[in-house]
C-alpha positions, 0 to 999 in steps of 0.5 A: 080855652074855659069860658066863654064870659068873664063880667068884671064889676070894678076888680080889675080898678084893684090891681096894680099897674104892675100887673095888668098886663098879665090880668088882661092875658090871662082873661085871653088865655082862658077864654073860649074864642068868640069870648068876652070880657064885660068889665064896667066902672073902671075909675078913669084918670077924671074921677074927682075923688082922687083929688083924695088919695096919694099917687104913688106910680102909673095910675095907681093912688092909695090912702084915701082920705075921703070919697067913694074909695075911702074903704079901698086900700088902691086904686088904679084909675085908667085912660082910654089909652091906656085901656086900648093898649091893654086889650090890642090882642082882642077884637070888637072892642068898646070902650064907653067913658061915663061921667055923672054928675049932680045938679044942685041949686042950678051948680053941676057937680061931676061925681063919677067918672068911669068907663065900661068895656066889651071886648071879644077873643078872635 
């Protein structure tokens, strides 16, 4: 019970799926009662640049050859169901999915799909 809030931008998605349950448990442990976690830019399974990588296990991707994750060693792609499961001990769970589109010459192209997460410790 140390922190009123934790702010994350994309770092949760740089972990392996096997570690995520422990990470969320640790976040829960260090938050004070009524403390908040805000996390943004969590890669969605619908992200178009996942096709440039090798999927290893449980939505973990490695070895991006191009795209926005090219410099990343590893990315975990989340689903809404997984985020709900990881945050089940929290209250006031708000999971938002966003897609960013580019329109060039009247052709729409999805260029990014991410989740934002806001949860509160009871």
